[in-house]
ZABA-259915 format. One record per residue: x, y, z of N, C-alpha, C in turn. Coordinates in steps of 0.1 Angstrom, whole numbers, plus 5000, padded with zeros to 4 digits. Layout:
% residues N
XYZXYZXYZ;...
This chain:
% residues 584
451542361363451342231370450142201369;449042251366447742241363447742161351;448442221340448542161326448942001324;450142011337450841851341449941771344;449241821356448141741362446941671349;446541771345445241721331446141651325;447341661318447841541312447941431315;448441431330448641281336447041211338;446241301340444441241343444141231327;444541251317444241261302444341091301;446041071304446640951301445840841312;445740871326445140801333444040731329;442840791326441240811324441440681311;442340691299442440641290443040501290;443940451300444640331303444640331318;443640291327443740261347444640211349;445640151343446540081351448040141346;448140251356449640321345450640351359;451840331355453140361363453740501359;453940591367454840671363455940691369;457240751362458640721365459240891362;460340921371460741011372462040981361;462541031350463540981343464541081337;466041021337466741121332467441071317;467641181308467941131298468941251291;469541251280470141341275469441481272;468241461272467541601271466741651281;467141591294466841641306465441511311;465541581325464541501334462941501327;462241391326460941381323460141301330;458541281328457741191338457541101325;457640981326457240891318456240791324;455340771313454340671319454440491310;454140431319453840311316452640221320;452540121313451340011314451939881313;452339821326452639691325454239721323;454439671308456339701308455839781295;455139821292454839881277454840071279;456140101274456140301277454940351265;453940441269453340491264453840641260;455040661263456040761260455840901272;456640991266456941101277455441191280;455441201291453941331290454441461296;455741491300455941601300457641621305;458141671294459741691297459841831303;460941821312461341931318462841961315;463142101313464342141307465542121315;466742081308467742061319468142161326;467742291326468242411333467342391346;466242321345465242321359465442231369;466142271379466542161389465542091399;465641961399464741881403465041931418;465841941423466141931436465542061442;464942131434464142271443462842201450;462842241461461942161471460442191465;460142281461458542301457458542181445;459142211433458942121422458841991427;459841941434460041781438459041771446;458341821456457241801465455841781458;455741881448454941871439454441761430;455341711423455641591417455441501424;456141471433455841351443454641371448;453741461454452241461460451541391446;451741451432451041431427451041281421;451941221417452541101416451541001424;451841031436451440971450449740971446;449341101446447741091441447241021432;448041001419447440951407447340791411;448940761419448640601422447540561430;447040631438446040641446444640611439;444640701431443340731424443340581416;444440541411444440461401444040291408;444640291420444440171429442840161433;442140261436440640281438439840261426;440440291414439740281400439640121397;440940091397440939931393440139871400;439739861412439139781423437739801415;437239931415436039991410435939891395;436739911387436439821375436439681376;437239651384437339491389435939401396;435239521406434339461412433039451400;432939581393432039611382432239491369;433139431368433439341358433039181364;433339181377432939071387431539051386;431039151389429239191388428639111375;429439171363428839121351429038981348;430038921353430638771347430438661352;430238711367429938551377428338551382;428038431383426938401387426938401406;426138481409426038541422425738411432;426738361437426438251450426538291464;427338401463427338481476427138611477;426838711487427038851485428238901482;428639001474429939051468430939101480;429939151491431139161502431739031509;431238911506431338801514432638731505;432838801491433738751481434838831481;434638941476435639061475435839131484;437539171490437839231500438639331497;438339441496439239581496439739621507;441039661505442139721516441339801529;440139861528439339921536438339841544;438139681539437639591547438239521559;437239521564437739441581438339301577;437639231565438339101565439539101554;439839201549441139211543442239161548;442639251562443939211570443839091575;442439041577442638881583443038811575;442638811558442738691551444438701550;444838861549446338851545447438841555;446838831564447638761579448138671580;446638601578446338461578446938381568;447238431555448338391546449638351544;450038431554451438481554452438391565;452438291561452938161567454638191571;455238271560456738291562456638461559;457138541570457138661568457838741563;459038671563460338681557460538801548;459838741537459938831522459038951522;458438971532457639071536458539241536;459639191542460939301539461339351528;460839241516461339231504460639341493;459239341497458639391488457439441495;456739561493456139621500454539641494;454739561480453539551477451939471482;451039501480449939421488448839401476;448239271478447239291466446239401469;445739401455444939541451443339501458;443139321457441939291464442139161469;441439111477441538941480439938901476;440238781466438738731462438938591473;437738551478437538431486436438351477;436238301470435338271462434538121468;433338111466432337991471432037921459;432737951451432137891437432837881426;433337781416434137821406433637901395;432437951394432238051387432938191389;432938211400433638321404435138321401;435838201403437038191400437238231382;436238181376436238201361436138331356;435138421366435038561366436338621366;436838611376438038651379439138661372;439338561365440338541357440338631343;438838641339438638691330438838851335;438438871344438539041349440239091352;440839021358442239021359442939041346;442638941335443038961320442639101315;441439191318440839281309441539401321;441939381332442539471340444239471337;444539371333446139321333446939321349;446039291353446339221369446939071371;447939051379448338901379447338841389;447638711393447038641401447838561411;447438581422448138461430447238381438;447238251436446538201442446938091456;446038101467446338071479445537971481;445937841486445637741490445937711509;446937701510447637701526448737811528;449237871520449837961525451237961527;451737801523453037751532453937801519;453937831507455037871499456237931507;457337871503458537901513459038011509;458738081495459038251489458038311492;456938291494455338341496455038411483;455538321476455038371461453338361459;452538261466451538291468450438381476;451538461478450838611483451538751480;452538711475453238821470453538861457;453638991452454139041439454339151439;455539151427456139311427455039381415;454439311408453139361399452139401408;451239451401449739461408448939351406;448539291417447739151418447039151426;446039031425444738981434445138881440;444838821453444838721459443738631457;443538511451442838441452442638331464;441938361476442238271484440738181485;441738031484440437891482439937861493;440037941508439637901518438037831519;437237911512435937841512435637701501;436637691495436437591486437537451491;436837391501437937261508436837151513;435537141505434737041506435836871502;435736791513436136641509435136551509;435236491498434036351497434836201494;434736151506435536011505434535901503;435135851490434735701488435135561493;434935501503435735441507435735311497;434335231491434135171484435335151474;435235261466436235231454437335281459;438035341471439135391478439535461471;438635621471439135731461438635851469;438835951469438136081472438536191464;437436291463437836431459437936521469;438636611466439436691477439636881473;438936931475438937101468440337141473;440537251465442137231463442437341478;441337411481441637491494441637421507;441437291507441537191520442837191523;443137161537444637141540444836991540;445736941544446236791547445936751557;445636821569444936771586443636761581;442736831574441536831570441436701563;442036691553441936541544442236421554;442936401560443436301569442536271579;441836381587440736361594439636321586;439436381574438036311569438436181567;439636161560439635971559439535921570;440135961583439535861596438535871598;437535941595436335941599435535841592;436035841582435335701573435935571574;437235561578437835431577439535441588;439735381596441035361601441935301596;441735241584442735151577442535211565;442635321564443135411549444035541551;444635591542445435691544445635751533;446535841533447235921520448235961522;449435921511450735941514451236081510;451036201519451236321516452136391528;452236511528453136581539452736531555;453936601560453636551577453036711582;452936791575452536941585451336951579;450136941586449036921587447937061584;448837171584448337281579448637361567;449537281559450137281543448437251536;448337341525447137321515447537251503;446437141498446537021491446837091477;446137231476446537241459447837261454;448637331463450037331461450937241463;450337151471451537071477451336911470;450136931467449836791454450636841442;450436951437450836971425452436991424;453137021436454737001435454936881440;454336791439454836631442453936591456;454736641465454136591479454536501485;455436491496455936351503455936371516;455736231524455636201539456036071543;455636011553455935921558455735761553;454535791539454435701535455035681518;456035761518456635741503457535611502;457835581511458535471505457535301504;456435351509455535251505454535291491;454035421494453335451480453835551474;455035621474455335711467455035841469;454535941459454436071463452636091463;452236201470450836251467450736241450;451636301445450936331433451136171423;451936081427452035961425450435891426;449635961433448235891434447235971432;447236101424446136151418445636061405;444136101405443535981394442836131385;442436231391442036331381441936481384;442036581384441836691386440936791378;440636891385439736991377440637151380;440737191367441737301364440937411361;440937551363440137641354441537721345;441737721330442437741325442437881320;443137901314443438101311442438141304;441638051297440138131292439138081300;439238071313437838041321437337921319;437937781312437237691310437737591324;436537511324436737411338437037281332;438237241335438637121326438937011334;438836891331438936761338439936701332;440536581334441736481332441236481313;440136431315439536381297439636521287;438836621292439236721285440336801283;441436821296442336891294443436821287;443236681286444336601278445436561286;446136451283447036381293448036461296;448536541283449636641284449736751299;448136801297448336911309448136811322;447436701317447336651334448536601340;449436531332450936531335451736611341;451536731336451936881336451736901353;450336891358449936981370450236851380;450836711379451036641389452436641394;452736781397454236771406455036861396;454536941384454937041376454637161383;453937181395453537341400451937391393;451137341398449637401390449937541388;450237641395450437771393450737821377;451337761369451637781358450837741348;450037671349449037631337447637661342;447237711355445737751356445437741371;444337731376444137721388443137601390;443937501398443737391403442537411412;440837361412440037361420439737261428;440037121423439937011433440836891425;441336791437441636671430441136561430;441136441425440636331429441936211431;441736171441443136081448442635951449;443535851448443335741448444035691466;443235671476443435651490444535511491;445135491500445935361504445635331515;445735181514445635101525446835081536;446535121548447435091562446935011572;447634961578447134851589446434901601;445734821606445334881619446134911631;447234891630448434911639449534951633;449935081635451535121632452435151643;453635121643454535171653455535281651;455635381660456035491658457435491672;458835571665460035611675460435721672;461135761682462035891681463135851688;464435831684465635831696466635951690;467035991701467536101702469236061704;470236131696471936111697472636221698;473436241704473936361704475336341703;476536451698477536431692478436361703;478236361715479036261727478736121728;477536101723476735961722476935901711;477735931700478235901688477235901676;476836031675476136081666476136061651;477636091650478236111637478035941630;478735891635479035751631477535671630;476435691637474835661634474635711621;474735841622474135921608474735871597;476035861597477035781584476335641583;475935551592475435421589474335421585;473435531587472135571583471735581570;473135651563473235661549472935551543;473735421545473535321543472635221542;471735241548470735161551469335211548;469135351553467735381549466935391540;467535361524466835361514466735201511;467235111520467034991512466234881522;466034941536465034891546463834841539;462934751547461434731541461034841536;460034871523459234941521458334981532;457934891541457034961553457835031565;459035041563459535091573460335241569;460235381574460635481573461335531583;462435561582463435631595463735751586;463435861592464436031589465036041598;465736131598466936201608466936381605;466836441616466536541622467436601630;468536671625469736731628469336871634;469936901645469437031652470537091662;470637221660471837251671470737261685;471637211695470837231708470837361713;471637431710471837601712472737611726;472137611739472937671752473737561755;473437421746474037311752475637261746;475337351732476737361724476937231720;476137181714476237051713474837001698;475136881692474136861681473536751683;472336741679471436631684470836581668;471036431668469836391656469036301661;467836311655466536231663466236171649;466136011652465935931640464335901645;463735951636462135921637461535851627;460735761631460235661623458635611624;458335561611457135501611456935371606;456535271609456735121603455335071602;454935011593453235001589453434851596;453134851611452734701617453234731630;453134621638453234611652454734601658;455234611670456534621674457034481669;456234341676456834251670457534201659;457134301647457534251635458834401632;458834491638459634601637461134561643;460934491659462134491667463134371660;462834271657463434181646464034241633;463334351628463834391613464934461615;464734571626465834661626467034621634;466834471643467934411647468934351635;468034311624468734281613469534411605;468734521599469134591592469534691595;469434761608470434891616470434841632;471334751636471234711649471934821658;472934911647473635011657472935081665;471735131662470735221665470335171681;470335041682469835001694468635021697;467634971686466334981693465734901703;464934921713464134811722462834881721;462034741726460634761723460034871733;460734931744460335011750460435151743;461535171733461435301727460235301717;459335201716458435211705456935211713;456035281702454835311705453935261693;452935171697451735121686450935231689;449935271674449135331674448735331662;447335381663446535391647447635471634;447135471625447835521613447635691615;446135711617445535861624446335921633;446735861643447335881655448435931652;449235851645450735911637450936011631;449736061624449836201618450036311630;449136261639449436371650450936361659;451536231658452836201663453736291656;453636291643455036361635454436471631;453436531634453236691637453336761649;453836671657454236701670453536731681;452136681684451436701691451236561701;451136611713451036481726450336391720;450736251726449636171728448436191732;446936161727445936171733445636311729;445836371721445536511714444036461706;443236531708442036531696442036511687;441536441676441736441663441136581657;440236631660439636761657441136871656;442036841662443536961658443636971647;443536861639443736871628442736961616;441837001622441137091616441337251617;442737261625443237391627444137421615;443537541610444537591596445437671598;445737711609446737781614448037721616;449337751615450637681621450737741632;450637661643451437711654452537781659;453337761647455037831648455337901638;454838021640455238121627456338191629;457338191622458638201623458838291608;460338381611460938411598461838291595;462138261583462838141578463638151565;464238061563464938031550465037921547;464937831535465037691536465737671522;466537551519467137521506467037351509;467537321499467237151499468237101487;468336951485469536881482469236731479;469636671472469536501472470736481471;471036341479472236281480472136141473;473036131465473435981458474435891464;475335931469476235871477476535941491;476835831499476835851512477835981514;477236071524478536171525479536111539;481036131537481636081548481936141561;482036061568482236111583482636261587;483836291577484436431579483536541570;482936491561481836591555480836591567;480236531572479136521581479536621593;481136611601481736681609481736841609;481836861591482337001590480837051588;479336991585478437041591477837061605;478536961612478337001629478937151632;480737171625480837261632480137381627;479437401615478837511609477537541620;476937391620475637421631475937501644;477137491649477337521662477937691661;477437731652477837921649476437951644;475337881644474437951644473037911657;471937941657471037941668470437831666;468837871656467837771654468037731641;468537581639468837521625468637391625;468037331614467637211614468037141596;468537001596468736951587467936831588;467136841577466036691576466336641566;466636491569466636401557465936311557;465136281546464136211542464636081535;464735971537465135841530464135831519;464535771505463735741496464035581492;463935511481463935401478462535341478;462435211481461335141481460335191466;459135181470458435281457459035371450;459535461456460335561448461335491438;462035421440463035341428462335261417;460835241417459935191412459635251399;459235381400458435471393459735551384;459535571374460435651360460035791367;461635821363461635981364460736051352;460336011344459536091335457936041335;457635931346456135941351455436041352;455936121361455136291364456636391362;456136501366457436581363458336571377;458036521385458936511398459736401392;461136441391462436331386463136221399;462936301410463836251419463936101423;463936021417463535861418464935781422;464735661415465935561415467535631416;468435621424469635641425469835771435;468735801442468735901451468435821465;469435861475469435781487468335861499;468636001495467836081502467636241497;466736241507466636421502466836501517;467836631513468036711525467236881524;466636901536466337031534467037111548;467637211545467837291554467337401561;467337421570466237541577467137611588;466737731584467337811598466237931599;466137941614464938041617465538151626;464738261627465238361634463838421638;463838501651462938601657462838751652;463938801648463538931645464138981633;463239021624463239041610463839191604;464639241614465339361608466339301601;466739381587467239381578468939301577;469239351588470739341589470939201598;469939151607470039031611469438901600;468238961594467938851585468938841573;469638901571470738921560471938821564;472238821578473038741583472638611583;471438571589470838441586470838351574;470938461568470838421548472038401543;472938461551474438431546474738331551;474438271562474738131570474538011562;473138021561472237901549473237891536;473338041533473838011519475237961518;476037981532477437971531477237771531;476537751542476037631543476137531532;475137591523474937511510476037511501;476837641503478137631496479037491500;478937471511479737381517479537241514;478137231510477737051507477737041491;477937141484478237131474478936981465;480036981474480936841469480136701474;479136721484478936581485477336541481;476736631472475136631469475336601452;474336601444473836571431474436651426;475036621411475436721404474836731388;475136831382474936801366473036771365;472136851368472236951378472336931394;472637011404472637001417470836981418;470236911421469136901423468036971432;467036981434466337061448464937021445;464237031454462536981456461937101453;460937121444459937231438459437271450;458637191462457837231470458637311481;460137281482461137371489461537481482;460937541478461037651471462437761473;463237791468464137871468464437951455;464238091460464638191448466038171442;466938151455468438171452469038101437;468137981437468437911423467737991409;467538111411467138161398465638201398;465338301390463938331393463538431374;462338421373462238461360462038621364;461938691351461538841350460538861354;460439021360459239061368457939121357;458639151344457739141334457139021325;456839021318455838901310456638821304;457738851300458638781292460038721302;459938601299460938531305461338421294;462938381291463238321281463438191288;463038081276463337961280464437931289;465537971286467037951289467338021301;466538131305466338171312465638111327;464638041322463937941333464637821336;465337771324466337641325467337651334;467637761342468737771349468237721362;467137761366466437701380465437541377;464737551366463937471362464537341362;465837311358465837181357466737151368;466837211377467337161391466237101398;464837151397463737101399463036981392;463236981381462436891370463336831359;464836851361465736781351465536781340;465436681333464536671316463736661312;462636651327461136711325460736841322;461636941324461737091322461037121308;461737071295461337071283459737071281;459636941287458136901284457036971288;457537031305456437131307456537241304;457437311296457637431288456937411274;456837301269456037291258454437271262;453837201274452737231279452337341283;453137411287452737601289452537661277;453337581267453037671254451637671249;451437531249450037491244449037541253;448937551262447937601272447937731277;448937801279449037941281450238021275;450038031262450838111254451538231257;450538321262450638451269451438491279;451338341286452338351299451338441309;450038451311449338491319449638451333;449438331332449638251349451338271352;451738321360453138351364453438401375;454638361381455538431396456738411390;457638411403459038421402459538311395;458638181397459238041390457937961386;457538021378456537931372457137931359;456637791351457537771337457037861328;457937871322458038001309457737941294;457037981287456637931273457937901268;458037861255458637801249458837911235;460237951231460238051219459638031207;459438111198458138091187459037971178;460537981178461237881171460737721175;460737691189460537591193459037521193;458037661193456637591197456137501186;456837531174456437441162456737321165;457537281172458537151172457537031182;457136951178456236841188456936771198;456436771207457136661220456736541217;458036451214457736341212458136231226;
């Protein structure tokens, strides 16, 4: 046993990031050593005659492997910290930047990052370290040190990745939490702003409102979402019919690439700049900040929310909504939120709207375009645009704007989401089938966001986000639950997957499209090791990006050919024979 221990230690000191596995082959049991996906050979062969079921040997091997694993983690941390000390310019005390598992801040940052805890049941892995940089140079050093230690990086902006890919990994990894990089600089004169990637949408909206009540930005509804991931995946909200996506209004970006270089639009080139505006920044580097184009909003906007149940003719109203929502004036946005009212055993649809103007203009417009809803002036409330941000986030009238500075989402639960795009109106019978399925679940939502307007005017190739003209609306399916016990979670997952299967005849086809920011690993995922083929990535990538997926893979091959920046749904590089082909 002592000899075996010495052999393990010898391998460990030569290569500090090792995994050990008990394996069986024709020659018997063995302990093999891996570094990433590379096998360095059998450390100790065990004759077939020796049974591993003998308690003494089994326990000894288990404890030895556990001890080596613990020692490995500690040494990796030490090596990483030493590397950071050498390569980074100190802008803060190391204890303020690097948080190890024994640090009091480690648990705080880890727990605050997990907006959806469902996937924690699927992976016991935790980051070896959490890095909270104050300066770009610390991120540059972290990239260099992770490459040396063969560690993966998960970059955290707001922690709202639907599948937890910003804070989970099967491979050894660190988290770079951008919480200290959230400076926002507003320039009202030229209607632009620089926003660091660690800022939230709420912080951005609040900062704009301090400078101007007649400017806004066309991004999402949830104020605790981080701008780093939201912008790089497209990003849409109540202004999309007027101004398009957040990614449509990006002017410049600051990105740190695989070689630790800080690049802007000019130095990164138009191909990479194109890719990060809707293609997912995590595939290409670490986005540090964005320059955005602010948009003009009127001094007064109008909001309303009208609820209808099955008994009040919900089905016919939702059916009619499909024919008018994408054709309304671009200043008018009406989404529909379908939910199960639980104990009342009925379905409710909320027609939730923002109009860029006053009630006096909205009422005649609705009377002409959607009279079936029966909107009256008494259903409407006039307010400023920034107040409408609070309204759509669910805050009551009169809530102080400072609530937008809160980075923690008040409603944390276990959930699973999926998405679809609809090109032709779903018949009433199809909608009734949805209601039947909703009544069999507890906390479920179907959110239908209308397109049209500005979205019809932008080419599907302008940025990687391809869902433009021809789409009536986007659907987000959402199921939530409170007990994350495996059996219960699987029941809810099965329910939403069956709903998704039911919807197949009614939604987009070839491919059945999905929205990248509504991340869904059911669509497919990359290999856990460093290699994922282009064809494997195509299985899920074409659903998010359609014909833009090839260009994204081509850009990936140019800027990160070794696939250092990767997770379960990052863009894979092209195979060797296609690398030489120039994208036209």
